[in-house]
C-alpha positions in Angstrom: 91.1 207.8 -12.1 88.9 205.8 -9.4 85.4 204.4 -11.1 82.8 202.8 -9.4 82.7 205.2 -6.3 80.4 207.6 -4.9 76.6 208.0 -5.0 76.1 207.2 -8.9 78.2 203.9 -8.8 75.9 202.8 -5.7 72.7 203.9 -7.2 74.1 201.6 -10.1 74.6 198.8 -8.0 71.0 199.2 -6.4 69.6 199.3 -9.8 71.6 196.3 -11.2 70.5 194.3 -8.2 67.0 195.7 -8.0 66.5 194.6 -11.8 68.2 191.0 -11.1 66.1 190.5 -8.4 62.9 191.2 -10.3 64.5 188.9 -13.7 64.5 186.1 -10.5 60.9 186.8 -9.6 59.8 186.0 -13.2 61.8 183.0 -13.8 60.6 181.3 -10.3 57.1 182.9 -11.2 57.6 181.3 -14.7 58.6 177.8 -13.0 55.9 177.6 -10.6 52.8 178.6 -13.4 55.2 175.5 -15.8 55.3 173.0 -12.8 51.3 173.7 -12.2 50.4 173.0 -15.5 52.7 169.4 -15.5 50.9 168.5 -12.1 47.9 169.3 -13.8 48.4 167.3 -16.8 49.7 164.7 -14.8 46.9 164.2 -12.4 44.6 164.1 -15.6 47.0 161.5 -16.7 46.4 159.7 -13.6 42.9 159.8 -13.7 42.1 158.7 -17.3 44.0 156.0 -15.9 42.3 155.2 -12.7 38.6 155.6 -15.0 40.1 152.8 -17.4 41.3 150.1 -15.0 38.7 150.7 -12.2 37.2 147.0 -12.6 40.9 146.0 -12.6 42.0 147.9 -9.7 38.7 147.1 -7.9 39.0 143.0 -8.2 42.2 141.7 -9.3 44.0 142.5 -5.9 47.8 142.0 -7.4 46.9 144.7 -9.9 45.3 146.9 -6.8 48.6 146.4 -5.3 50.4 147.4 -8.0 48.4 150.9 -8.3 48.8 151.4 -4.9 52.4 151.3 -5.2 52.5 153.4 -8.1 50.4 156.2 -6.5 52.8 155.9 -3.2 55.8 156.3 -5.4 54.8 159.7 -6.6 53.1 160.7 -3.6 49.5 160.1 -4.4 47.1 158.0 -1.7 44.0 157.0 -3.0 42.8 155.9 0.4 43.2 159.2 1.9 39.7 159.7 2.6 36.7 157.8 1.9 34.9 160.6 1.6 37.4 162.0 -1.3 37.8 161.9 -4.9 40.0 159.2 -5.6 37.5 157.2 -3.3 34.4 158.3 -5.9 36.2 157.6 -8.9 37.5 154.4 -7.7 34.2 153.1 -5.8 35.8 152.6 -2.7 33.3 152.8 0.1 34.0 152.8 3.8 34.4 149.3 4.6 37.3 149.2 1.7 38.7 152.2 2.8 39.0 151.0 6.7 40.3 147.4 4.9 42.7 149.4 3.0 44.1 151.4 5.7 44.2 148.6 8.1 46.2 147.0 5.3 49.0 149.4 4.8 49.4 149.9 8.5 50.4 146.0 8.8 52.7 146.1 6.2 54.8 149.5 7.5 
């Protein structure tokens, strides 16, 4: 006798496929939540670092350059906006924003 043929087998395969799809979606959602939580922790840590070393970042060109390199390696651009979060946090005004953009352009 042959098994796994007919309407019963087709329905069973459909149910298995649906369960696997559902489980895959659950795992993907869990991974997305975990990555989101990790990014929140990372952002908070980077903000704390920037607050702690704000004066050093503003006054020491070598430290500022290393901070910029660190940020660029992880995809964060503290010069992205003169009105944005990093500008407020680091006290970067329009002059320094424009100067920073020009320096970055010259070095690329």
